[in-house]
Each structure stands twice: as C-alpha cells, then as structure tokens.
N, C-alpha and C positions, 0 to 999 in steps of 0.2 A: 548344218542340219537345222531345219525350221522347227521352232518350239511348237508343240501342240497346245493350243489354248482355246478355251471357250468361255464366254461371259454370259451369265444369266441375269436378267433385269426385269423390273416391272412386276414384282410379286413378293410376298413375304418370304423371308429366309429364316428357317429355324436351324440353329447350329448345334442343337443338343442341350442348350441351356438358355439361350436368348432368342427372341423373335425379333428380327430386324426388318423394319418396314422402310421403304424408300431407299433401299440399298441394292447394289449389284454384287455378284460374287464371281470370282475368276477361278477356273480350274486350269492348272498348268501341269502338263504331263500326267494327267489323271489324279492330281492331288489338289486339295483345297489351297488356293493362293490367297490373295488379299480380298477384303471386303471393303467397299467404299460407297459413298453416296451415289445414288442412281444418276443424279444430275451431272456427275463427273464422267459419265460414259461418253466418249467423243468418237470412238471408232464404230464402224458399221459391220466390219468383217468379223465373223465368229461370234456374233451376238445373238442370243436367243431371247425373244420377248415372251415372258411367262403369261402375259395378259391376265394378271391377278392370281394365277395358280401359285401353289405353295411348294417350296423346296424343303425337304426334310430328310434326315437320316432314315434308313429303312426301319421298319417296325421290329419290335422284339416281343414274342408271344410265348408265355410260359405255360400255356395250357392248350395243347393241340391234340385232339383225340384222333383226327382223321382228315382226309382230303383226297381229291382226285378219285373219289368213288370207293376208297378203302378205309378200313378202321384198323388202328394199331392192334387192338385186342384180337381181331380176327386172324391176323397173321403178323406176329411181332418179328419181322425179319428186316434185313438191311434194305431189301427191295421195297418193302412197304414204307419204311422211313424215307427212302429216296423219293418215292411218289408223293408222300405227304409233304415233304419239304419243298418239292418242286411246285406243288399246287399253291402252297402258301407264299413261295417266292413270287409267283405271278400275282399275288394279292398284296405285294409290298413288304413281305416279312423277310428280314435279313438274317434273323436268328430265332430259333424256337426250341422248345422242349417237347418232343413227342411224348404223349401222355397215355399211360395205361391205367384204365380204371380197374376196380376190384375184380380179381380173377384168381385162379388157382396158383399155387406156388410154382408149378412148372411153367406156367405162362409168364409169371413175373421173372423167373430165371431167364427165359427166352428173350424177354424184352430187354433185360440188362445186357445179355450177351450181344444182342443185335445192335444196341446203341453203342456199346464199346467198339464193336467192329465198324459201325458207321462213322464214328469219330476217327478211328484208325485210318479208314479209307478217305477221310476228309469229305464226306458227303456235305455239300454246301448247305449251310444254315443250321446244322445240328450242333446245339450248344450243350447238350446233356440230356437228361431224362427226368420226367415227372411221373412218379408212382402215386396215383390218387386212390389209396386203399391198398389192401383190404382191411386195414386196421381202423375201422370207422364205427359209427353208432348205427345200429339197425333202425333206431327211431328216426334218424335223419338220413336215410339211405338214398333218397331221391331215386334216380334211375339205376343205381347200383344193385346188383343181385344180392339180396339179403342173405341168401343161403351160403354165400362165399365170404361174408364179412366175419372176422374173427379177431381175437386178441393177439397182440404181438408176442411171439415166443422167442427164446434165446436164439434159435436157429435163424429166425427172421432178422433179428438184430444183427447177427454176424454176417448174413448175406448182404444187408444194406451197407454195413461198414466196409466190407470188401468191395462192393460196387462203387462206393464213394471214392475209394482209392484209385479206381481205374477210369473214372469219368471226370470231365471238367466241371460238371455240376450235376448233383443228384438232389432233386426236390422231392419230398415225401409229404403227402397229406395224411394226417392222422387225427383221430379224435381222442380226447382224454379218457373216454370210456374204454378204450381198447389198448392204450399204452400207458406205461407208468412215467412219472417224472424222471426216474432214474434212466429209463430207456431214452427219453428225450434228451437228457443231458449227455448220454453216451453218443447219440447220433450227432448232436451239436458239436461235441468235441472232435468227432470224425470229419467235420466239415459239411455235413448234410444240411441242406436248407429245409427246415421243418415248418410246415404250414398246418394250421389248425383248420379243420373243416368237417362237414358231415357230422356235426356234433350237437348234442343238447346240453352241453356243460354250462354251468352257471358262471357268472362274472368272476367270482373269486378263484374258481378252478382255472379258468383261462388265464388269469393274471399269474398264477403259480407256474403254469406251463410256459408262459412267455419268459418268466424269470429263469426257468430251467433250460431255455434255449430256442423255443419256437420264435420264428422271426416274421412270419406272415400268416395270412388268413386266405383260404380258398373261396372264391366267388362270394364276396361279401353280400349278406342278406339271404343267400340261397342255401338251403339245407343246413341251417344252424339255428341255435337259440336266439330269439329276437330281442330287440331293445324294449324292455318294459319299464314301467315307472318305478317298481321296487326291485326288479331283477333285470339288470342290463344285458345279461347273456353274452354270447360270443360277439354279437354285433357291437354291443357297448364296449367290450374289452378291446376290440379292434380299433374303435374310434378314440378311446381314451388313452391307449398306449402309444407312447412315442417310439416304441421298438417293434411294433407289429405293422408291417405293410399289409395292404389288402388288395387282392385281385378283384376286379369288377367286370361283370358281363354287361356292357352298356348297349343293350339292344332295345330297351324300352319294353321288353317282354319279361325278362327275369327280374328286373327292378324298375319301378316307376321313376320317371325323371325327377319328380319331387323328392323321392327318397334319396336319389343320387345327390341332389342339390343339398339336402340336409347333411348327408354324410360328408360331402366335400367341405362344407363349412365347419363341421365338427371335428374332422380328423386332426389328431394331435401330431405335430412334427417331432422329430425329423423324418419319421417313417411316412410313407405316402400311399395313396391309392393309385394303382396301376391297372391298365386295361388288359384283359384277356379275351380271346375269341371263344374258348371252349368249343372249338369247331369240331364237326363230325365229318363223316364220309362225303357229304354233299358239297363241302367247301371246294370252290373252283369248278363246279359242275352244274348242270341243270337237272340233276336227278330229283325226283319227287319223293322217293322212299329208299330205305336201305334196311339191312338187318344187323343187329348187334348180338352175335352168338345166339341166333335163332329168334330173337325178339324183333318184331317189325317196328320201325320208326318212320313216321310220316312227316313230310315237309309241307306245311301249309301256311301261307301268308306270314313268313318270317318265324314260324314256330316249328320245332322238332318235338314230337310227342310220341310216347308209347300208346298202346291201344287204350289204356285207362286214362289218358290225358296228361300223365306225368311228363314234365319237361325232360328231354333227354339231350343234353348239350344245347348248343346254340347254332342258329343259321346266321352267322355274323362274320364279318371281316373287320379289321381294325380301322380301315378308312371310314367305314360306316360308324364305328364306335366313336371315333374322334369327332365326326360330324355331329352325332347326337349330343355329345357332351357340350359342344359349342352352341348348337342351335336350340336344343331343348332344355339343357341344364344350366346354361349360362356360364360355363367354365371358359376362362380366357384361352384363346387358341394356343398360346405358349404352353400353358399348363396341360392342355389336352394332348398336345403333341409329346410333351415330356412323359405323360402317363403311358404312351404307347412306344416310347423309345428309351430315353435315358433312365427313367425310374426302374423299369424291369431290368435293363442292362446292368445298372449298378447293383441291383439285388443279387444277381448271379455272377457278379465279378467280371463282366465284359468290359472291354476297353471303352472309354468315352466315345460317344458318337462323333465328336469333332475330329477324332483320329481316323475316321473312315475315308475311303477313297471314292473317287468319282462314281465307280460302279456300285456303290452302296447308298446312293442318294436317290430318293424318289420324288416325283412330281405329283402332287395331289391337286385335283381340280378344285377350284374355288367353291364349288357347291358340294364337295365331298362325294361325288357320285362315282369317282374312279381314281386310280393312281397308276403310275407307270414308272419304270426305271428309266433313268437318263440313258439315252442310246450310247453305245460304245463309241469312244473316240477313235477315229481312223488315223 
C-alpha cells in the first residue's frame, strides 16, 4: 500500500506555539510528520507551494452569538447550533462556544439542553457553551436587554453547576454587581470558566473576584469600567492580573488599534489576550440586517448597530482579526495566531493545536483576506 503524503512549502508554518519560516511540513496519513528546512525539499511529487500563505491550526472562538443567518437566542436548538458551527467552520473555526446573551430563565435552560445534546451528537466544532448574562450590570448592559438583567439566585447557581457537570466547558460572563464572591467561588469549584464583563466594578472589587475564581474578562474595553488615572477599573484589573485572560474584539470598531497596542504591551503574564469574533447572525452571509428578539440590527461598513447606534456584536471573522493585529497593531504574527488558536484552546482545556490532524489545519492568505481548510487527502 502506498503511503499518503503531502508536503507544504514556501510559507510560514504555525504549529500552535512557534512560527517557522523557511520550513516545509509533511503530512503522512493525515497526521503531522516531520518539519524540515525548505531547502531540503528535493521531490516534486505531492508538494504544494504555499506562495507565502500561512499554515495554522484552525481557530478557536469562545464568543459566537450567531451565523448562517440565525441567532442562538432566537432558537436555542441543536439545529441552530449546527448551522452556526457550520458557518464558522467555513470561516476557519475548528472549535467554538455558542453564546447566549441575556435572556429569560427558560431560554437559558433551553440553551443548556441544546448544547448538551449537540455535544452528545458530536456536532462538529462544539466545545461547550458560553452564557453571557443575565447576571450583569444594567449600567454596562450594551446591547443586552436591561429588563432581563438580574442578580444571581440560588436556583440559577444550581442550574449552572448542573450544566457544568454535563458539558465539556461552561463559560459564564457575570458582573460583580449581580453575583457574590461566594457564588463565584462555588462556580469555580464546579469547573465553570468565569468571565467578568458588562460591569462598572472598581479595580479592587475586580481583584477580589479574580481571587475568588474568575479567570477571564469578556471583550476587553467594551461594556466595562475603563482605565483611569486614579481608578483603573475592570480594564486595569484585566491588564494587571496574571490570572485574568481577556477576550478582544479586534475589528478596529470596538477598540481602537492604539488601545489594543497599549493593552498588548501592558498585559501581565501568564494570562493572555485572546481573540473573539462576537459574531452575530450575519457571519458567513451577505445579509445586511437581522433581528434579535424583535430588535432590528443593521450591518453597515463593518458595524452592527441597534436603532440607537449601540454596537450589537461584531461583523468579524478571526482571519480578519488576526490580520488587523498584525498590520495595524504591530503584534508579531506568531502571537496573533496564538491569540486565535492556542490561547483560547488552553483556556477551555482543549488539546494543544499541535495534536490536530490534517483536516484541522487552515491555509490563511498572506494578505489575511481569506482562509480555507486543507483539502481532504485522497
């Protein structure tokens, strides 16, 4: 039997931790084989010239509200999850967390049940669930429905802990204004990934909640207390803490590139800034508008807005986000790719990208205008 082999050369190769320039990579029987200097490629058969394009593991997106014309909030079902995951797969995403924003308890329950079933059915790409609300601050609600925002009660906590036991990952965005430190500690002990967001909490409060078990921050700079000279707020806490990772919407609309550059330089390790799309129904489509539970959202020049101009999610894919980090923020390509792959993967406990198979590797154009999956090996 002839061994199936393909060699890629003449383009940067990101293996999940290192960016290799001037190297070729061999896939044997669909698995990553050896990596060696480009100059050592002597054969012509089964060789693909990348022409400067980038090979990388598929993206990991921890904040995906919709895609393929549908929103998770409008119909939290397995079919909706399947459509959303499929749309983002076409955009280079290998793993994602379908995200439900603030809604009624029955909708939250439906989202939990649908995600548990999607995982059971092994819907491709579904790595768990992100519940963004309803336990947030009305003062920093953004596009969330303020009438549905409320404090966490004992029944809510029990529901979340039960869900965490049934899901590979449960991420929950909360604000200190609506949850207690004791509740955060209980969620953390249950294995829930707690993210602080949509909050006006001060720096000291955010530090206490990080000590209680919060491990990340939802869409850094957006819908949160800002970095001030005397009060650093949640932004300052995210940057100063080595235990708080921070999601970032790198579209140049939600956050100015200069602010991203400052944050990147200021972030305290070992926690990292990682990329999220915060994608809505229009992802993977040419739609110009959609509704979120009766509220019209318009897509115009890379912005998604409610009628009053409030940003409502993002018109973004992670290829574009990586490109913006590299071209406008000045982040090294290796770090920008890690922010869309290995950093979020590690945060939710996924296997290292280097363990992925041929079918999990994407080719990103050198100008970041597109990405595609490597074709199946025959």
